[in-house]
N, C-alpha and C positions, 0 to 999 in steps of 0.2 A: 504494500500500500504506500509506503514511504517513497519508493522509486516511481510509482505512478504519479504521485503528487508532484514530485520534482520534474518529471517529464511534462506534465500538464503546465506547470509554471513556466518552463522553458518555452514550450509551444506558444502559449499566450503572450509571452514577452516578445517573441519573434514576430508574431502576427501583429501586435500593436505597433511595432516599428516599421512594418512594411507599408509602402505607398498604396493607398486605396484606389489610385487611378483617376480620382476626381480632379477636375480643374476648378480651382477656387475663383478664377477670374471672371466667371460668368455672372455672379451676383455678389460682389464684394461690399456693396453698400445697400442699405435698405432704401431704395429709391422712393418707395411709397411714403416714407416719413418726410421726404423733401418735396413731394408733389403738391402743387398748388390746388387748393380746393375751390378756387374761383377763376373766372376767365381774365385774361390780361386786357388792359386798356388798348384801344385802337391808336392812341396817341404815342405809343412806344416805338422806338426804332428797332429794326431787325437786321440780322446779318447771318452769314455762314462763314465758318473757318475750317480750313483744311489743315490737318496735322499728320505729318509722316511719322511712322514708328517702325521699328525693326524688331520682330520677334525672333529673327535669325539674321546672321550676317555670314558672308563667305569667309572661309579660313583656308589659307594655303592655295586653294583653287576654286573654280566654280562648281566643283563636284563635292565639296565638303563645306558644311555649314556649322555654325556655332549658335546654340540656342541662348536667348537672352530673356531676362525678366524686364517687363516694361511697366513703368509707372507713368500714367497720364494724369497731369494736374490741370484742373479747371480752376482758374484763380479769378477772384474779384478784387481788383486793385482800387476800388472806390472805398473811401473812408466813411461814407454816409448812405450810399444807395445800394440796394439789393439788385442783383442781376438775375436773369432767368435763362437757363439752358433748356431749349425745347426738345432737342433730340440729340442723341449720340449714337452714330452708326460706325461700325468697325468693318473694314474691307480687307481682303487679302491682296497679295501681289498681282493677281489677275483682275482685280477690280470687282470681284464677287463679294456680295455681302456675307459676312460671317455671322454677325449678331447686331441687334439693336439693344443697347443697354437701357435706354428709356426713350419713349416717344411722346411724352407729355411734359409740360413745363415743370422743371424743378427750380428751386431758388438756391442762390448762393449769397449768403449774408456779406455785408461789408468786410473786406480784408480776409475773407474765408477762402480756403482751398478745399476742393472735393476731388478725390482721386479714384481712378480706375486702375487696378493692377492686373496685368496679364502675366500669368505664371510662366516660368521658364520652360516648363514642359508643354505649354500650349503653343504648338507649332503651326496652327492654322493660318496665321497671318503671313508667315514667310518673310522674305527679305525685302519686300516692298509694301508692307501693310500700311494702312492709313485710317484716319478717323475723319468724319465729317460731322461738324457740330452746327446746329441752328440755334440762334440765341436772340434774346430780346432785352433791351435796356431802355432806361429813361433817356430822353434826348439830353445832350450835353454832359453825359457821363462817360467814363472810360469803358471801352469794349472789354470783354473778358479776355484773359490771357490764357492760352493753351500751350502747355509745354509737356515734353516727355523726356524721361530719363531711362536709358537702356543700360542694363548692367548684368554681368555674369562673373562669378569667381570660381576658381578651381585651385585647390591647394593654396599656394601663396601668389598665384597670378590672378589678375582681374582685368576686366575691360569695362569701360563706361563711357557714354557720350549722351548728348542731349539734342533735342530738336525743338523748334518753336513753330506754333501755328501761323498760318497766313490767311488773312481775310480774302475770300473769293467772291463774296456778294455783299 
């Protein structure tokens, strides 16, 4: 009985350490808690921003890639005005939609940052992944700032770089 107990403890310890295969980047934030309960005023300004991200980069040749963790930051640089992000769409290298994180207005409070994290093991985006954000702001306020940080570490080596969004509408 003692040996069986030890074997069961070892088995459950190993099982608890193994990766369950789930990708946490699909719902890292409870978007419902940020969703507006009322419609936005027609007097607000709207726009769209493109943000390039890289869930993989080439390493040594075009036949070998290196997976990266992506942190997408949606930032409100206003000190008094709330901004609204209406939609966040994620596309892969070929321009195919991977997922929509939300498609109803969420708010970002003054000076607040809201993030989307794409796991290193989530390879769907590939080497040319990107986001498209639709947003709404009060006239005469700062537009939202969209940035991404890509990072990977292995042993004592690491790689990281950033990108910034570009307004397209």
